[in-house]
C-alpha positions as CSV (number, residue, x, y, z in Angstrom):
1,M,-12.3,9.0,0.8
2,E,-14.5,6.0,1.3
3,S,-13.0,2.7,2.5
4,A,-14.1,0.6,-0.6
5,K,-12.4,3.1,-3.0
6,I,-9.2,3.1,-0.9
7,R,-9.1,-0.7,-0.9
8,R,-9.8,-0.9,-4.6
9,N,-7.1,1.6,-5.6
10,L,-4.6,0.0,-3.1
11,Y,-5.2,-3.5,-4.6
12,R,-4.6,-2.0,-8.1
13,I,-1.3,-0.6,-6.9
14,F,-0.3,-3.9,-5.5
15,R,-1.1,-5.5,-8.9
16,K,1.0,-2.8,-10.7
17,T,4.0,-3.6,-8.4
18,G,3.8,-7.3,-9.5
19,V,2.0,-8.8,-6.5
20,P,-0.1,-11.8,-7.6
21,K,-3.8,-11.3,-7.0
22,D,-4.2,-14.4,-4.9
23,L,-1.6,-13.1,-2.3
24,I,-3.3,-9.8,-1.6
25,D,-5.1,-10.1,1.7
26,E,-5.7,-7.6,4.5
27,N,-3.6,-9.6,6.9
28,A,-0.7,-10.0,4.5
29,K,2.6,-8.5,5.5
30,L,4.3,-6.5,2.7
31,N,7.8,-8.1,3.0
32,E,7.0,-11.6,4.2
33,D,3.7,-12.5,2.4
34,L,3.7,-10.2,-0.7
35,F,7.5,-10.4,-1.2
36,I,7.9,-6.6,-1.6
37,D,11.6,-5.8,-1.6
38,E,13.3,-2.3,-1.4
39,N,12.9,-1.7,-5.2
40,D,9.3,-2.8,-5.1
41,M,8.7,-0.6,-2.1
42,T,10.0,2.4,-3.9
43,C,7.6,1.8,-6.8
44,F,4.8,1.0,-4.3
45,L,5.3,4.3,-2.5
46,Y,5.5,6.3,-5.7
47,Y,2.1,4.8,-6.8
48,L,0.6,5.5,-3.4
49,E,1.7,9.1,-3.5
50,T,0.6,9.8,-7.0
51,N,-2.7,7.8,-6.9
52,F,-3.8,9.1,-3.5
53,N,-2.2,12.6,-4.0
54,L,-0.3,12.6,-0.7
55,R,3.3,12.7,0.6
56,I,4.6,9.9,2.8
57,K,7.3,10.9,5.2
58,N,10.3,8.6,5.7
59,D,9.3,7.9,9.3
60,E,5.8,6.9,8.2
61,V,7.1,4.3,5.7
62,S,8.4,2.1,8.5
63,K,4.8,1.9,9.9
64,L,3.5,0.3,6.6
65,V,4.1,-3.3,7.5
66,S,0.9,-5.0,6.3
67,V,-1.9,-4.4,3.9
68,K,-4.1,-3.4,6.9
69,D,-1.5,-0.9,8.1
70,T,-1.5,0.7,4.7
71,I,-5.3,0.8,4.5
72,D,-5.4,2.4,8.0
73,F,-2.7,5.0,6.9
74,L,-4.6,5.9,3.8
75,Q,-7.9,6.2,5.7
76,T,-6.3,8.6,8.1
77,H,-4.5,10.7,5.4
78,C,-7.1,10.7,2.6
79,A,-10.0,12.2,4.5
């Protein structure tokens, strides 16, 4: 999947989980900058899995720390 499409879909997912548009930045950390808590993370992961048609393993979730990490993960797994 092309990078622009991944970013566009990812940003839509952030908006669905309640993240304000002006906070979404590639360098933003999910917990600290976007204020994603455990409940939001559950919704976020659900949207990622359904939108990108993939399964995220529990050990991979801990690697999703920032928006950039999430983009890199999706680029690797949505080839």
